[in-house]
C-alpha positions in Angstrom: -7.5 -1.5 -4.7 -11.3 0.7 -5.3 -12.7 3.6 -5.6 -15.6 2.8 -4.6 -17.0 2.1 -8.2 -13.5 0.3 -9.8 -11.2 -2.4 -8.6 -7.8 -1.7 -10.2 -5.5 -4.8 -9.7 -2.1 -6.0 -11.2 -2.3 -8.9 -13.7 0.5 -10.9 -15.1 1.2 -10.7 -19.1 4.2 -12.9 -19.5 7.4 -11.2 -18.2 5.6 -7.9 -17.2 2.7 -6.8 -15.0 -0.4 -4.6 -16.3 -2.5 -2.2 -14.2 -6.2 -3.3 -14.7 -9.1 -1.7 -14.3 -12.5 -3.3 -13.5 -16.2 -3.0 -12.5 -16.3 -6.1 -11.4 -17.2 -8.2 -14.4 -14.2 -9.7 -16.5 -15.4 -8.9 -19.8 -15.1 -5.6 -18.9 -11.1 -5.6 -17.8 -9.5 -2.4 -19.1 -5.4 -2.7 -19.2 -4.0 0.8 -18.0 -1.2 2.1 -20.0 1.5 2.3 -17.3 3.3 5.9 -17.3 7.0 4.5 -16.7 8.1 3.4 -20.3 10.6 0.8 -18.7 9.1 -0.2 -15.8 5.5 -1.7 -14.3 3.0 0.6 -12.2 1.1 -0.5 -9.1 -1.5 1.3 -7.9 -1.4 1.1 -4.0 -4.1 3.4 -2.5 -6.4 6.3 -4.2 -6.4 9.2 -1.8 -9.3 10.3 0.3 -10.8 12.7 -2.1 -10.2 10.3 -5.2 -8.4 13.3 -6.6 -4.8 11.0 -7.0 -3.3 7.7 -6.7 -0.5 6.7 -4.8 1.6 4.6 -7.6 4.8 2.6 -7.0 7.1 1.7 -10.4 9.0 -1.4 -10.0 10.8 -3.6 -12.7 9.7 -7.0 -10.2 7.1 -7.7 -7.7 8.6 -8.1 -4.2 11.2 -5.2 -4.6 10.9 -1.6 -2.9 9.8 0.9 -5.4 9.9 4.7 -6.1 6.7 6.1 -5.1 4.8 8.7 -7.1 2.1 10.9 -7.2 -0.9 10.9 -10.5 -3.5 13.0 -10.6 -7.0 11.2 -11.3 -7.8 13.5 -14.1 -4.4 12.2 -16.1 -1.0 13.6 -16.4 2.4 13.3 -15.5 2.9 11.2 -12.1 5.1 13.3 -9.5 8.1 11.7 -7.9 7.3 11.8 -3.8 11.0 12.8 -3.0 13.6 10.3 -2.6 10.5 7.5 -1.1 10.8 3.9 -1.8 8.4 1.6 -0.1 7.3 -2.6 -0.8 3.4 -0.9 0.4 1.9 2.7 1.1 -1.4 4.3 1.9 -3.0 7.7 2.5 -3.6 8.9 6.3 -7.1 9.7 6.7 -6.9 13.0 5.5 -4.4 13.0 2.6 -2.4 15.0 3.9 0.6 11.9 4.7 1.4 8.7 3.4 2.3 5.7 5.5 4.8 3.0 3.8 6.6 0.3 4.4 10.6 0.4 4.0 13.9 -1.2 4.8 12.1 -3.3 7.8 10.2 -0.3 8.9 7.0 1.2 8.9 7.6 4.8 7.8 5.5 8.0 7.9 6.3 11.1 5.3 4.0 14.2 4.1 1.9 13.7 1.0 4.7 15.2 -0.9 7.3 12.7 0.1 9.1 15.1 2.8 9.7 14.5 6.3 9.8 11.1 6.4 10.1 9.5 10.0 10.4 6.3 11.1 7.5 4.6 13.3 8.1 1.5 14.5 11.5 -1.5 13.6 10.3 -4.8 12.5 11.9 -8.0 11.2 10.6 -7.8 7.7 9.4 -5.3 5.5 5.9 -4.9 5.7 3.2 -5.4 3.0 -0.3 -5.4 2.4 -1.0 -2.0 5.0 -4.9 -1.7 5.5 -6.3 1.0 8.1 -9.0 0.4 10.7 -12.3 2.7 10.0 -11.5 4.9 12.5 -7.5 4.9 11.0 -5.8 4.5 15.0 -4.9 1.1 13.9 -2.7 0.0 11.0 -2.5 -3.7 10.2 -0.2 -5.2 7.8 1.4 -8.7 7.2 5.4 -9.3 8.0 7.5 -12.1 9.7 6.9 -13.3 13.5 10.8 -12.9 15.1 9.1 -16.4 17.5 8.3 -18.3 14.5 9.9 -16.8 11.4 6.6 -17.3 9.7 4.8 -15.0 8.0 2.0 -13.0 10.5 -0.4 -10.3 11.0 1.3 -6.9 12.8 -0.5 -4.1 14.2 0.3 -0.4 15.0 -1.3 1.7 16.8 -1.1 5.9 16.2 0.6 7.2 18.7 2.8 4.0 19.8 6.4 3.8 18.9 6.2 -0.2 18.5 4.2 -2.9 16.4 3.1 -6.0 17.7 2.2 -9.6 15.5 -1.7 -10.6 16.4 -2.2 -13.7 18.5 -1.0 -16.8 16.0 -4.2 -18.0 15.3 -4.9 -15.2 13.9 -4.7 -15.4 9.7 -1.0 -15.5 8.4 -1.5 -13.1 5.8 -3.3 -9.6 4.5 -6.6 -9.0 4.8 -9.6 -5.9 4.9 -11.5 -4.4 7.9 -15.3 -4.6 7.6 -17.0 -1.1 7.4 -17.6 -1.3 11.1 -14.2 -2.0 12.2 -15.4 -5.1 13.7 -13.9 -7.9 12.0 -10.6 -8.0 10.0 
């Protein structure tokens, strides 16, 4: 995840995962303290106004984790209702969170209230990425036809997500700033 100036990522350290921050130079990487004493923290996204982070607290990578919101200025994280997710991302205006849980794509208010199932999938999606115009959300999930990991796309306002053609990359990605490439 990036806030435009810094990169945030997970680094395995023995039996735990450290949340790291870097300006792009390995020598400048810093370990950030986890706000969760008995769990690892993963920064899933940064709000559009850069005022807060969207965190998942987890024991093992790959588990659906409780979601939290933490002010960028510091302070204790705030639990987002009962939300749990494998991955999550803010809406363009910061008023909602889109997240993956229990083989479905969901939307909830920024405080974790009003969860709504948007699309059911054969697998729980991860690596959520908005198109620059915020009309399409792409993610990684299992393709029911091939039983392989594939890229899928959900369009705002639709009730189903579709796998992208098999010639597409099989995992993960990011949009180019103009939205022409993924």
